N, C-alpha and C positions, 0 to 999 in steps of 0.2 A: 429676477429673483430665482435662485436655484432652489428647486423643490426636492432634489434628491438629498436625503439626509443620511449622511455617513457611507453612502456607496462607495466612495474612493477609498475608505479606510479598511475595506475587507481584505484580510490577509487569506490567500488561498491555502487550503489545508494540504499538508504533504500527502504523499501517496500512502505512507504508513498509517497516518492518522485517519485518512478515509477508509482505508480497509479495516482498521480497528473499529471505527464507528459503526460500519456496516455489519461486521462481525457481531458486535454487541447488540445491534438492532434486531438481528436474527436470533439472539440467545444462544450463540455457539461461544464455547470456551476456546482458549488457544489450543488446548489438548484435542478437542473435537476437530479443529482446523488441521492440526499437525496429522492427526490419524487419517483424515480424509484425503489430504494431499501427500501422504507418505513422506513427511518432514519431520524433523525433531521440533519439539516445542520451542527450544531455543532459536531455531531458525525463523519459526513464526514471529517470535518476539522481536528478533532483529529486524525483520520486514517492517513490523509495525512501528518500530523505533527508527526506522530509516537508517539503519546501521548494518548494512549487509557486509559480509566478510570481505575483506581486502583481496584475499586470494582466490575468491569465487568469480569465475568468468561472468561478464556481463550478460552473456547469453542465458546462462542459468538464472541469473537475477531476474532478468526480464519474464522467463518462463515461470519461475515461481510466482511473481507478481501476476502475470496472466492466469494462472490456475487459481489463485487466491482470489482474484476479482470475479472469475467466473463462478466460484463457489459462493460468494456473497452477493452475487447478482449485480455487479457494477459492469457497465459496458467498458470493454477494454479500450476503445477510443476515447472515452472520458478519462480514463485513469492514466495510461502510460504517458500522456504528453505532460503530466504533472512533473515537476522536477523530483528526481530522486538522486540519492547520493551514490550514484554508480561510481566505480573507480575509473578515472580517466584512462583512456587507451586499453582498458582491460577487456 
């Protein structure tokens, strides 16, 4: 008998969703995150929606995500392995 109930049906959170949830848990606004990371609010929103700009180098994308993760106290090694919508080859 399988005693695990629904464990296989768990859909992993996207990087952006996880960052948004952590930000909200800390009571931070998108504006606050943008100011602390020296980013535009639209950039913070794009990160949370997993819609990074196609012309933005993946190095910058990862850097923004790392900085955001640090701000909201998510260990980098837990976050970056999650799939992000990085531009292939960029």
